[in-house]
C-alpha positions as CSV (number, residue, x, y, z in Angstrom):
1,M,0.0,0.0,0.0
2,A,1.5,3.3,-1.1
3,I,1.6,6.3,1.2
4,Q,-0.5,9.2,-0.1
5,P,0.9,12.6,0.4
6,G,-0.4,14.5,3.3
7,K,-2.1,11.5,4.9
8,P,-0.7,9.6,7.8
9,S,0.3,6.0,7.1
10,A,-0.4,3.0,9.2
11,G,2.8,3.7,11.2
12,G,1.7,7.3,11.9
13,T,4.1,9.0,9.7
14,T,3.0,11.4,7.0
15,A,4.4,11.7,3.6
16,P,5.7,15.1,2.5
17,P,3.2,17.1,0.6
18,R,3.3,16.9,-3.2
19,P,4.9,19.9,-4.8
20,L,2.6,22.3,-6.6
21,A,2.4,22.4,-10.3
22,P,4.3,25.4,-11.8
23,K,2.0,28.3,-12.5
24,A,1.4,29.5,-16.0
25,P,3.2,32.6,-17.0
26,A,1.3,35.8,-16.5
27,P,-0.7,36.8,-19.5
28,A,1.3,40.0,-20.0
29,A,2.3,39.1,-23.5
30,A,-1.3,38.2,-24.4
31,E,-2.7,41.5,-23.0
32,A,-0.2,43.4,-25.2
33,E,-1.6,41.7,-28.3
34,V,-5.2,42.6,-27.6
35,E,-6.2,45.4,-29.9
36,Q,-7.7,48.4,-28.3
37,L,-10.8,50.1,-29.8
38,E,-10.0,53.3,-31.6
39,P,-13.4,54.9,-32.3
40,S,-14.1,56.8,-35.4
41,Q,-12.9,60.4,-35.3
42,L,-16.1,61.5,-37.1
43,D,-18.8,63.6,-35.3
44,D,-22.1,61.8,-34.8
45,A,-23.9,63.5,-37.8
46,T,-21.0,62.8,-40.2
47,H,-20.7,59.2,-38.9
48,A,-24.4,58.8,-39.6
49,E,-24.0,60.1,-43.1
50,Y,-21.1,57.8,-43.7
51,R,-23.1,54.8,-42.5
52,L,-26.0,55.9,-44.7
53,L,-23.7,56.2,-47.8
54,Y,-22.0,52.8,-47.0
55,D,-25.4,51.0,-46.7
56,A,-26.6,52.6,-49.9
57,A,-23.5,51.5,-51.7
58,A,-23.9,48.0,-50.4
59,R,-27.5,47.9,-51.6
60,N,-26.4,49.2,-55.0
61,V,-23.9,46.4,-55.3
62,L,-26.6,43.8,-54.5
63,F,-29.1,45.5,-56.9
64,A,-26.5,45.6,-59.8
65,K,-25.6,42.0,-59.3
66,R,-29.3,41.0,-59.2
67,Q,-29.8,42.9,-62.4
68,Q,-26.9,41.1,-64.1
69,W,-28.5,37.8,-63.3
70,R,-31.9,39.0,-64.6
71,V,-30.3,40.1,-67.9
72,V,-28.9,36.5,-68.2
73,Q,-32.3,35.1,-67.4
74,Y,-34.2,37.3,-69.8
75,F,-31.8,36.6,-72.6
76,T,-32.2,32.8,-71.9
77,L,-36.0,33.2,-72.0
78,I,-35.9,35.2,-75.3
79,A,-33.6,32.6,-76.9
80,L,-35.8,29.7,-75.7
81,A,-38.9,31.5,-76.9
82,L,-37.4,32.0,-80.4
83,V,-36.4,28.4,-80.6
84,A,-39.9,27.3,-79.5
85,I,-41.5,29.5,-82.1
86,G,-39.1,28.2,-84.7
87,I,-40.0,24.6,-83.9
88,A,-43.8,25.3,-83.7
89,T,-43.9,27.3,-87.0
90,P,-40.8,26.8,-89.0
91,F,-39.3,30.1,-90.2
92,A,-38.6,30.8,-93.9
93,S,-34.8,31.2,-94.5
94,D,-34.9,35.1,-94.6
95,V,-37.1,35.3,-91.5
96,A,-34.7,32.9,-89.7
97,R,-31.7,35.1,-90.6
98,F,-33.7,38.1,-89.3
99,V,-34.5,36.3,-86.0
100,A,-30.9,35.2,-85.7
101,G,-29.7,38.7,-86.3
102,F,-32.2,40.1,-83.8
103,L,-31.0,37.6,-81.1
104,T,-27.4,38.5,-81.8
105,V,-28.2,42.2,-81.4
106,V,-30.1,41.4,-78.1
107,G,-27.1,39.3,-77.0
108,V,-24.6,42.2,-77.7
109,G,-26.8,44.6,-75.9
110,S,-27.0,42.1,-72.9
111,L,-23.2,41.9,-72.9
112,G,-23.0,45.7,-72.7
113,V,-25.5,46.0,-69.9
114,I,-23.8,43.3,-67.9
115,V,-20.4,45.0,-68.3
116,M,-21.9,48.4,-67.4
117,L,-23.5,46.9,-64.2
118,Q,-20.1,45.4,-63.3
119,S,-18.5,48.8,-63.7
120,W,-21.1,50.3,-61.4
121,Q,-20.4,47.6,-58.8
122,G,-16.7,48.5,-59.0
123,N,-17.5,52.1,-58.4
124,E,-19.7,51.2,-55.4
125,H,-17.0,49.0,-53.9
126,A,-14.5,51.9,-54.3
127,K,-17.0,54.2,-52.5
128,M,-17.3,51.6,-49.7
129,S,-13.6,51.4,-49.3
130,Y,-13.2,55.1,-49.1
131,L,-15.9,55.4,-46.5
132,A,-14.6,52.6,-44.4
133,N,-11.2,54.3,-44.0
134,D,-12.8,56.7,-41.4
135,F,-14.6,54.0,-39.4
136,S,-13.2,52.5,-36.2
137,N,-10.2,50.2,-36.3
138,F,-12.5,47.2,-35.4
139,A,-14.8,48.0,-38.4
140,R,-11.8,48.3,-40.7
141,S,-10.4,45.0,-39.4
142,A,-13.7,43.3,-40.0
143,L,-14.0,44.7,-43.5
144,R,-10.5,43.4,-44.3
145,R,-11.3,39.8,-43.4
146,K,-11.9,38.9,-47.0
147,P,-9.0,40.2,-49.1
148,R,-9.8,42.6,-51.9
149,L,-8.0,40.5,-54.4
150,S,-10.1,37.4,-53.5
151,G,-13.3,39.4,-53.9
152,D,-12.2,40.8,-57.2
153,I,-11.3,37.4,-58.5
154,H,-14.7,36.0,-57.6
155,R,-16.6,39.0,-59.1
156,Y,-14.7,38.8,-62.4
157,L,-15.0,35.0,-62.7
158,M,-18.7,35.4,-62.3
159,L,-18.7,38.2,-64.9
160,L,-16.7,36.0,-67.3
161,M,-19.1,33.1,-66.8
162,M,-22.1,35.3,-67.5
163,L,-20.5,36.8,-70.7
164,L,-19.4,33.3,-71.9
165,Y,-22.9,31.9,-71.3
166,I,-24.6,34.6,-73.4
167,V,-22.1,34.3,-76.2
168,V,-22.3,30.5,-76.3
169,L,-26.1,30.5,-76.0
170,D,-26.3,33.1,-78.8
171,V,-24.1,31.0,-81.1
172,V,-26.0,27.8,-80.4
173,V,-29.4,29.3,-80.9
174,V,-28.4,31.1,-84.1
175,R,-26.9,27.9,-85.5
176,L,-30.0,26.0,-84.5
177,L,-32.4,28.6,-86.1
178,L,-30.3,28.7,-89.3
179,D,-30.1,24.9,-89.5
180,M,-33.9,24.5,-89.0
181,T,-34.4,26.3,-92.4
182,R,-32.4,23.9,-94.4
């Protein structure tokens, strides 16, 4: 039977107490790393204006992105409707060329609108970055959590996919319409 520290044994002797575990170092180094809040230097009215402008810019970005997807959806619906009409009542060759030209013009217009909406989003993101420079250090840190380069890559990949989709759909539908007249 082993002697437990601090308890008397059968012979009446006590074992020396067990040494204490070493204490963890004081969190002085951890406290130095804690970032202190540096509030915005803006007065309340200006801060409210900045927040209003920032929120409006964020809503504009969402609106422009939603409009881009709607342009893609409407172009798809127009292309499908023209194919359905062409199948239901076959076009004469000159009408098929006109319809194909019409779809190409609508496609080019759609590409222009999508690029214009992307430019608008870029301007709104620049506005948001400008406004965020005067917010508190915590707000700036939170806004920098997603690197700007990463966001730009994602936005432009989505733009590229939208543009390619419209071009490919236009080419496929035009070929289909022209082949149906042969």
